C-alpha positions in Angstrom: 116.2 151.1 121.5 112.5 151.9 121.3 113.1 155.6 122.0 115.5 155.8 119.1 113.0 154.1 116.8 110.3 156.5 117.8 112.6 159.5 117.3 113.6 158.2 113.9 109.9 157.9 112.9 109.2 161.5 114.1 112.2 162.8 112.2 111.1 161.1 109.0 107.6 162.6 109.4 109.0 166.1 110.0 111.2 165.7 106.9 108.2 164.6 104.9 106.3 167.7 105.9 109.3 169.9 104.9 109.8 168.2 101.5 107.0 170.2 99.8 105.8 173.6 100.9 102.9 175.8 99.9 101.9 175.6 96.3 99.4 177.4 94.0 97.3 174.5 92.8 94.6 176.3 90.9 95.0 179.7 89.4 92.3 182.0 88.0 92.5 185.7 87.0 90.9 186.8 90.2 92.2 184.2 92.7 92.8 180.5 93.0 93.6 177.7 95.5 96.8 177.2 97.5 97.6 174.1 99.6 100.3 173.3 102.1 101.3 170.3 104.3 100.8 170.2 108.0 101.5 167.8 110.9 98.4 166.5 112.6 99.3 167.3 116.2 100.4 170.8 115.2 97.4 171.6 113.1 97.1 173.6 109.8 96.9 177.1 111.5 100.3 176.7 113.2 102.1 175.2 110.2 105.1 177.3 109.1 103.8 176.7 105.5 100.7 178.7 106.2 102.8 181.9 106.1 104.1 180.8 102.8 100.6 180.1 101.5 99.4 183.6 102.6 102.4 185.2 100.9 101.5 183.3 97.6 98.0 184.6 97.8 99.2 188.2 98.4 101.7 187.9 95.5 99.0 186.6 93.2 96.6 189.3 94.1 99.1 192.1 94.3 98.0 192.8 97.8 94.5 192.3 99.2 92.5 189.0 99.0 89.6 187.3 100.6 89.6 183.7 101.8 86.5 182.1 100.3 86.9 178.6 101.8 89.5 176.5 103.5 89.8 173.0 104.8 91.7 169.7 104.7 92.3 168.5 101.2 93.4 165.1 99.9 96.9 164.3 101.2 99.0 161.4 100.2 100.5 158.2 101.6 104.0 157.1 101.0 106.6 154.6 102.2 109.4 155.8 104.4 112.5 154.0 105.6 113.7 155.9 108.6 115.9 152.9 109.5 117.5 150.5 107.0 115.3 147.5 106.5 112.2 149.1 108.3 109.4 150.3 106.1 106.6 152.5 107.3 103.6 154.2 105.7 103.6 158.0 106.3 100.3 159.8 105.9 100.9 163.4 104.7 98.0 165.8 105.4 97.4 169.0 103.4 95.3 172.1 104.0 93.8 174.0 101.1 92.7 177.7 100.9 90.5 179.0 98.1 90.9 182.8 97.8 89.7 185.7 95.6 91.5 188.9 94.9 89.9 192.2 96.0 
């Protein structure tokens, strides 16, 4: 039973990461800031959402851009119920990239 419970929690965390992809949070004429969720064990560089974030930057700039700064940003905590009657707090981590168009 413990294995099923652990699998349910991992599944809920994976779904939480998939619920919201890369977003352009701050937009300027010559750049902006994008952010995306990542799973702690996987890390931000291997997140599938990093590709989406890089595509957003390329689209915004019409091609070339420079990454000015990147790092972990404020995430969020939320309640998840992977199994009926069981509540768990899920910490969602996010990575931010500040960029400037060339």
